[in-house]
Structure formats: C-alpha cells, structure tokens
C-alpha positions in Angstrom: 97.3 14.8 105.2 95.4 16.0 102.2 92.3 18.4 102.4 89.2 16.9 101.0 87.4 18.7 98.1 84.9 20.4 99.3 86.0 22.0 102.1 87.5 25.8 101.8 88.4 28.5 104.3 86.9 32.2 104.0 89.5 34.7 103.5 88.2 36.5 106.6 90.0 33.6 108.6 93.1 34.6 107.3 95.7 37.3 110.1 97.1 40.3 109.5 100.4 38.8 109.7 99.0 36.2 107.0 98.1 39.0 104.4 101.2 41.0 104.6 102.9 37.6 104.5 101.0 37.0 101.2 101.9 40.3 99.8 104.9 40.3 100.0 105.8 37.3 98.5 103.0 38.5 96.1 105.4 41.5 95.2 108.1 39.3 94.6 106.6 37.2 92.2 105.4 40.6 90.4 108.8 41.6 90.2 110.1 37.9 89.4 107.8 38.3 86.0 108.7 41.9 85.6 112.4 41.0 85.3 112.4 37.8 83.8 109.7 38.8 80.9 112.1 41.6 79.5 114.6 40.0 77.3 111.5 38.5 75.5 110.4 41.7 74.6 113.6 43.0 73.1 114.8 40.5 71.9 114.3 41.7 68.5 116.1 44.8 69.3 119.5 42.9 71.1 119.6 40.7 68.2 120.2 43.9 66.0 122.8 45.5 67.9 124.9 42.4 69.0 124.0 41.2 65.2 122.8 37.9 66.4 120.3 35.7 64.3 117.0 34.3 65.8 117.7 31.0 67.0 121.2 32.4 68.9 119.5 35.6 70.2 116.6 33.1 71.8 119.5 31.1 73.9 119.7 34.1 75.8 116.1 33.4 76.9 117.2 30.3 77.5 120.5 31.8 79.6 117.9 31.9 82.8 117.1 28.3 83.1 120.6 27.1 82.6 120.9 28.4 86.2 118.0 27.7 87.9 118.3 24.2 89.1 121.6 25.5 90.7 119.1 28.3 92.5 116.5 26.0 93.5 118.7 22.9 95.2 120.8 25.6 96.7 118.3 28.3 98.1 115.7 25.6 98.6 118.6 23.8 101.0 118.8 27.3 102.7 114.9 27.7 102.7 114.7 24.1 104.6 117.9 24.1 107.0 117.1 28.0 107.9 113.5 29.1 107.0 112.0 30.0 104.0 112.3 34.3 105.2 116.2 34.5 104.3 115.4 32.4 101.0 112.8 34.6 100.1 115.7 37.5 100.8 118.9 36.3 98.9 116.5 35.1 96.1 115.0 38.9 95.4 118.3 40.6 95.9 119.9 37.8 92.9 117.6 38.3 90.3 117.1 42.3 91.0 121.0 42.5 90.4 120.9 40.2 87.8 118.3 42.4 85.9 120.5 45.4 86.3 123.6 44.1 84.7 121.7 43.0 81.7 121.3 46.9 81.0 125.2 47.2 80.9 126.2 44.2 79.0 128.4 44.6 76.0 128.2 41.3 73.8 126.5 38.2 74.1 128.4 36.4 76.5 128.1 38.8 78.9 124.4 39.2 78.4 124.2 35.4 78.8 126.1 35.4 82.1 123.7 38.0 83.3 120.6 36.6 82.6 122.3 33.1 84.6 122.2 35.3 87.8 118.7 36.6 87.2 117.6 32.4 86.9 119.3 32.0 90.1 117.1 34.3 91.7 114.1 33.4 90.2 114.7 29.5 91.3 114.8 30.4 94.9 112.3 33.1 94.5 109.7 30.2 93.0 110.2 27.9 95.7 111.0 29.5 98.9 108.0 32.0 98.4 105.6 29.3 97.4 106.4 26.9 100.5 106.7 30.1 102.8 103.0 31.0 101.7 101.9 27.7 101.7 102.7 26.8 105.2 101.8 30.2 106.7 97.9 29.5 105.5 95.5 26.9 106.3 95.5 23.4 104.7 92.4 24.0 103.4 93.3 27.5 101.0 96.4 26.2 99.9 95.4 25.9 96.4 94.2 29.6 96.2 97.1 30.4 98.1 99.4 29.5 95.5 96.9 30.3 92.7 97.0 33.8 94.3 100.6 33.4 95.0 101.6 32.8 90.9 98.9 35.8 89.8 102.0 38.4 90.8 104.1 37.0 87.8 101.5 37.7 84.8 100.9 41.0 86.8 104.9 41.5 86.3 104.9 40.6 82.8 101.8 43.2 81.7 103.7 45.9 84.0 106.9 45.3 82.0 104.8 45.2 78.3 104.0 48.8 79.7 106.8 49.9 80.6 108.0 48.5 77.2 105.9 50.7 75.7 107.1 53.4 77.6 110.8 53.6 77.8 112.3 51.6 74.8 111.0 54.4 72.6 112.7 57.1 74.4 116.0 55.6 75.9 116.1 52.1 74.3 116.2 48.8 75.4 119.1 48.8 78.2 116.9 51.3 80.0 114.2 48.1 80.4 116.6 46.5 82.5 117.4 49.4 84.6 114.0 49.9 85.3 113.6 46.5 86.6 115.9 47.8 89.8 113.1 50.1 91.1 111.2 48.2 93.5 113.3 46.1 95.4 113.3 48.2 98.5 110.2 47.9 99.3 110.3 44.5 98.9 113.0 43.7 101.2 111.5 45.9 103.7 108.6 44.1 103.4 110.3 40.7 103.9 112.9 41.7 107.0 109.7 42.3 109.2 107.6 39.1 108.0 107.2 36.1 110.7 108.6 33.0 109.7 106.5 30.5 108.3 104.4 28.9 110.9 104.6 25.6 109.7 108.5 25.3 109.1 108.7 26.6 112.4 106.7 24.3 114.4 108.1 21.3 112.4 111.6 21.9 111.8 112.7 25.6 113.3 112.1 24.3 116.8 114.6 21.1 116.4 118.0 21.6 117.4 119.3 19.1 115.4 118.8 20.4 111.8 120.2 16.9 110.1 116.5 16.7 109.0 117.0 19.2 106.5 118.6 18.7 102.9 121.6 21.3 103.5 123.0 18.5 105.8 122.7 15.9 103.3 124.4 18.1 100.2 127.0 20.1 102.6 128.1 17.0 104.6 132.1 17.0 104.9 132.2 13.9 103.3 130.1 15.3 100.2 131.0 18.9 99.8 133.5 18.4 97.2 132.3 16.0 95.3 128.9 18.1 95.2 131.3 21.5 94.3 132.9 19.3 91.4 129.3 18.3 90.4 127.6 21.1 90.1 130.8 22.7 87.9 130.8 19.9 85.6 126.8 20.4 85.4 126.5 24.0 84.8 129.5 23.8 82.4 127.6 20.9 80.5 124.4 23.2 80.4 126.3 26.1 79.0 127.5 24.5 76.3 124.4 22.3 75.5 122.0 25.5 75.5 124.4 28.5 73.5 125.1 25.8 71.0 128.8 24.8 71.8 128.6 21.4 72.2 131.4 20.8 69.3 129.6 17.8 68.3 129.2 16.3 71.9 125.6 17.5 72.1 124.1 13.8 73.4 127.2 12.7 75.5 127.0 16.4 77.0 123.0 15.9 77.7 123.9 12.5 79.5 126.4 14.2 82.0 123.5 16.4 82.9 121.1 13.8 83.4 123.5 11.5 85.5 124.1 15.1 87.7 120.4 15.8 87.8 119.8 11.8 89.3 123.2 12.0 92.1 121.3 15.1 93.4 117.6 13.7 93.2 118.9 11.1 95.3 120.9 12.9 98.2 117.7 15.7 98.2 115.1 12.6 98.2 116.4 9.3 99.1 114.6 6.2 98.3 111.9 9.1 96.3 114.3 10.1 93.9 112.2 8.8 91.0 109.8 10.9 92.3 111.3 13.4 92.1 112.4 12.7 88.7 108.7 11.6 87.7 107.5 15.6 88.6 111.1 17.1 86.8 109.7 15.1 83.6 105.8 16.6 84.4 107.3 20.3 84.7 109.5 19.9 81.7 106.9 19.2 79.4 104.8 22.0 80.8 106.9 24.7 80.1 107.9 22.9 76.4 104.2 23.9 76.1 104.1 27.0 77.4 107.4 28.5 76.7 107.4 28.4 73.6 104.0 30.8 73.4 105.8 33.1 76.2 109.4 33.7 75.1 108.2 33.8 71.3 105.2 35.4 71.1 106.3 39.0 70.9 108.6 38.0 67.9 105.9 36.0 66.1 103.5 39.3 66.5 106.5 41.7 65.4 108.1 39.5 62.0 104.8 36.9 60.8 101.9 39.5 61.9 104.0 42.6 61.5 102.7 44.4 64.5 103.8 47.8 65.9 105.5 47.5 69.5 102.0 49.1 70.9 99.9 46.5 69.4 102.3 43.9 70.8 102.5 45.4 74.2 98.5 45.2 74.3 98.1 41.8 73.1 100.6 41.0 75.6 98.8 43.0 78.4 95.6 41.4 77.8 97.7 37.7 77.9 98.9 38.7 81.3 95.9 39.7 82.9 94.4 36.5 81.3 97.1 35.0 83.0 96.7 36.4 86.6 92.9 35.6 86.4 93.4 32.2 85.6 96.0 31.2 88.4 93.0 33.3 90.9 89.9 31.2 89.5 92.6 27.5 89.3 93.2 28.3 93.0 89.2 28.8 94.2 88.2 26.1 92.3 90.8 23.8 93.3 90.0 24.0 96.8 86.8 22.4 96.2 87.2 20.0 93.7 91.2 18.8 93.7 94.1 20.2 92.7 94.8 17.3 89.6 90.9 17.3 88.4 90.9 21.3 88.5 94.8 21.2 86.3 93.5 18.5 83.9 90.6 20.5 83.5 91.8 23.4 82.5 94.7 22.3 80.1 92.1 20.0 78.1 90.1 23.3 78.1 93.2 25.4 76.6 93.1 22.9 73.8 89.9 24.9 72.1 92.4 28.1 71.9 95.0 27.1 70.8 94.6 26.6 67.0 92.5 29.7 66.7 95.3 31.8 67.8 97.7 31.0 65.7 95.6 30.7 62.5 94.0 34.1 63.2 95.5 36.6 60.5 96.7 39.9 60.9 94.4 42.7 61.2 91.7 41.0 63.7 93.6 42.8 66.7 90.4 42.6 69.1 90.1 39.1 68.6 93.2 38.0 69.2 93.2 39.7 72.2 90.5 38.0 73.2 91.5 34.6 72.1 95.2 35.4 73.9 93.0 36.3 77.0 91.4 33.3 77.6 94.4 30.9 76.1 96.8 32.2 78.6 94.0 31.7 81.3 93.3 28.5 80.7 96.6 26.9 79.9 99.1 29.2 81.9 96.6 29.9 84.7 96.0 26.3 85.5 100.0 26.2 86.3 98.7 28.6 89.4 98.0 24.9 90.7 101.8 23.5 90.0 103.6 24.6 93.9 100.5 22.9 95.2 100.5 19.8 93.2 104.8 19.6 93.8 105.1 20.6 97.4 102.3 17.9 98.0 104.9 15.3 97.2 107.4 16.4 99.9 107.3 16.6 103.8 108.1 20.4 105.2 111.7 19.1 106.2 112.5 18.5 102.4 110.1 20.7 100.9 111.9 24.2 99.5 114.9 21.9 98.3 112.2 19.3 96.8 109.5 21.5 95.0 112.8 24.2 94.0 115.1 21.5 92.6 112.4 19.3 90.8 110.5 22.7 89.5 113.5 24.1 88.0 115.3 21.0 86.9 111.9 20.8 84.8 112.3 24.1 84.2 114.7 23.7 81.7 112.2 23.2 79.0 111.6 26.3 79.3 115.3 27.0 78.1 114.6 24.5 75.0 111.4 25.6 74.2 112.4 29.1 72.3 115.0 27.1 70.6 112.9 24.1 69.5 109.9 27.2 68.6 112.8 29.0 66.5 114.3 25.5 64.6 111.1 24.0 64.0 109.9 27.4 62.4 112.7 27.5 60.3 112.1 24.1 59.2 108.7 24.8 58.1 108.7 28.3 57.8 106.1 29.7 59.9 107.0 30.3 63.3 103.2 30.4 64.4 102.4 26.8 62.9 105.4 25.9 65.0 104.1 27.6 68.5 101.1 25.6 67.8 102.0 22.0 67.5 104.5 22.2 70.5 102.1 23.9 72.8 98.7 21.6 71.5 101.0 18.1 71.5 102.8 18.9 75.2 99.4 20.1 76.8 98.4 16.8 76.0 101.1 14.8 77.3 101.4 16.9 80.7 97.3 16.5 81.3 98.1 12.5 81.1 100.7 12.4 83.5 98.8 14.5 86.1 95.7 13.0 85.5 97.4 9.7 85.8 98.9 10.8 89.2 102.3 8.6 88.0 104.6 10.2 90.4 102.6 9.4 93.2 102.0 6.5 91.8 105.5 5.7 91.8 105.8 6.7 95.5 103.0 4.8 96.5 104.7 1.7 94.4 108.1 2.2 96.4 106.8 1.6 99.6 108.5 4.5 101.6 106.9 5.9 104.8 106.4 9.8 104.1 104.5 12.3 105.7 104.2 14.0 102.3 100.3 14.4 101.5 100.1 13.1 97.9 100.8 9.5 99.2 97.5 9.4 101.6 95.3 9.6 99.0 94.2 6.1 97.3 95.5 5.1 94.8 93.9 6.2 91.3 91.5 8.8 92.7 91.2 11.6 90.6 89.1 13.4 92.3 91.4 13.9 95.6 92.1 17.3 97.3 95.4 17.4 96.1 
C-alpha cells in the first residue's frame, strides 16, 4: 500500500546496514553522472579531432541512450531473478569499462560503440540501485530514499566538471575518460559486502519457484531465440536512426522499434503493458525537456555566449549543486505531501526560470550561476522522485525490470534531445532559443501527465489485480502518498 502523506520516518530509524546500502548505491550514481556527462564537456574537442559537425557530434551523446533499453531490460530481469545486488555490481562494471574504452576511441564509430556500453551500465545502475535502496528503506521514507540517491548523479557531474577544468588543458580530452575508471574498486568493494534488499528477499528471494520473475518469461525456452532476434532487430534499427544512417527508411525503422518495445512490454507486464507504455511516454517527455539542456548547455555557453572553459565549468558546477539539493528537498517534501503533488509543483515552479536563463546576455556570469542553480534545482531536482513514481506501478517481483525497462526506453528522449536541440537551432539560428522552447513545452506536458495520474488511471481501468501501490489510491486523488 502507498504511504499516506504526512507520515514520515526519521533518519535515526535507519540501521547501519541501511546506511551502508544507501552510500554504496549513491556512490554508484555519482560515478554514473561522472562517466556519462564527460562527453558533453568535450564534445567540441571531439568534433574538432574527428572532423564532425555539431549535429553529427551530438549523436555521440545519443549513443549511450540507444543501448539503455537493453540494459534496463536484461539487468532488470537479473535483478528480479537473482537479486538487486548482483545487478548493481554488473552495472557499475559495464559503464566503467565503457568509459575507459572511450578514451581509446579512434573515430566516430568506435566512440559510438563504447558509449553504447556505457549506456547498458547506466540503465542497470538506475533500475537496480533505485529498487535496492527503496526496498531496503522503510516505506514511509522512500521518496527521500530515491531523492537523496539521485543527488549522487549531479554531484558526479560537478566532479566531472572540476576534473575537466584540471585534466583537459594538460592531457587532452582522452584523459578525462581514463579518469572515470579510478573509483571503481571502492564501489565494487562496498557492494560486495552488502546484504540483499530486504523486501526482495522476503517476497521473492525465499521462494523456490522463481518463475514469478521477469527472467522466466524473457528467457523461456520457447522464447529465447525469438527474443534474441528481436533484440538484434531493435538495436540495429536504433543505431541506424540515431547515427542518422536510415537511408530514407526513418519512419519504417521507428515503427519496427516501437513494435519491438511493445512486444517486450507485453512480456514484462502482461495485461498491464499499456501502463508500462504510458510510463515510457512520460519518461520520454521528461527527457525531452531536461536533456537538451544537460547535453547542449556546455556547447551553448561556449559557442553562443563565448564563455571560457573555466566559466563553463563553474556554471555547470552551480547547476549540478542545484540539481543535487533539489533532489534531496523533493524527497523530503514528497514524503509529507505526496509524490505526484510535489512532482507537479516542482515542474510548474521551474517554468519561471527557463526563459531568464536563455535570454540572459553574455557577461552576467554570477546571475547565470544563480539562475542555473534554481532552474536545475526545480526542473532536474524533481526527477529524484521519478524512481519512486515509476516503481509504485509494479509489484516487487517485477519492479527492477519494470522500472529499468520503462525508464530506459523513455530515456530515448534523451537520445533525441540533443539532435532536436541542434536541428531546431539550425533552423532558427539560435541554440538558446531552441533549448528554451523544448524545455518549456515538454515541462508542461509532463506536469499534465503526472498531475492527471494517467498511467495509474489506465491501470485501474484495466481492472487487473496487482500489488502495485499506485493502483491502491483513489482515482483522481492528486494528494496521494505516491
């Protein structure tokens, strides 16, 4: 059942193992943010070395998103079948190795492939770590669990920005990727000694029959070959789409991809597959409002406003701090007021700062820092509630795969975001205006979807029995504890 608003636990309730579990997962999210954001900081350097235009170079940001759906599905299935802990360990190994390989890239396609490896690890990290912490903490504190957890991601971007300022002028862009491998030993050590998530262990781990988990469906003997072929088809279609090599078959490739996602959604969620699709659409729109700014803000500050690398690094630092604090604040507020009410309130508040950020002329550095701090604190910080919001739509036995797959398919909006931003900028002649239009319009759309509780409304309309907390709340109640 969903926790009622106003019922909030204390951090003093947490045991030593719960605190250790949180720190290990949080550190993984920090490394996630560090490794992933590196390419946005050096996109102009890579474009220059590999002789790429801005639109083509932006596809390298998208490459990690192309593979995320697969990582979310497979590592989520592993998390549901074998436990959250092994899925977390595999995830961090994958994106750390991918980041290291990026430093050895010899051209566009090698870097594209290595970024795709990063994406697989990122997908598993998001789903497995979020479910691990939620299922290890008291139910009354789960908004804070995910809010504080996701604060690690922007802290990682801040660390990356500081590393960029120190490393790139001395060693070049490749050494920035090499640095991403340094903390992996500590993180793996911490995770190796963690206990399994209590809720998964109690509801799934003790069962001798693990056919309740997603893996039993995806890897069933009669489906293995078909699913493997479907993975290859969807992956190939996405690579062609996001590397802009469709050969005039863009829309048919998109149709094939969508059909493949629906086929996997039906296997993961059964009759609740429309709910899974509704969450994918929600996340897709959320990435379209947030990722044009995350991926192209450094380029905008360098090219349109002509700020130096040091000024860009400082601006990103303030934006990252705002993002991190916003995640923590969102979690604390949501455990009292409800997930959806807090989420929508944060999005509406963020609309007040989007236009000022992108109409501010060059030279107002301190004002820019303040605006980015507040804008990212409200628009990006509120996404700290997203794992809790999504996870409430799935029972424990399907939560890792449901959350991981739906979130990371929706994350393809992040792959489209830099391409859309660059394309609109090319048409209207202003990258800042393009980012402002995308962020403003899509923020309103996401606020409407979450405020109207559309995924849960669909689930209740299907009248399918489910232990998922989202379906327990009265229809149309925006102040519910979700």
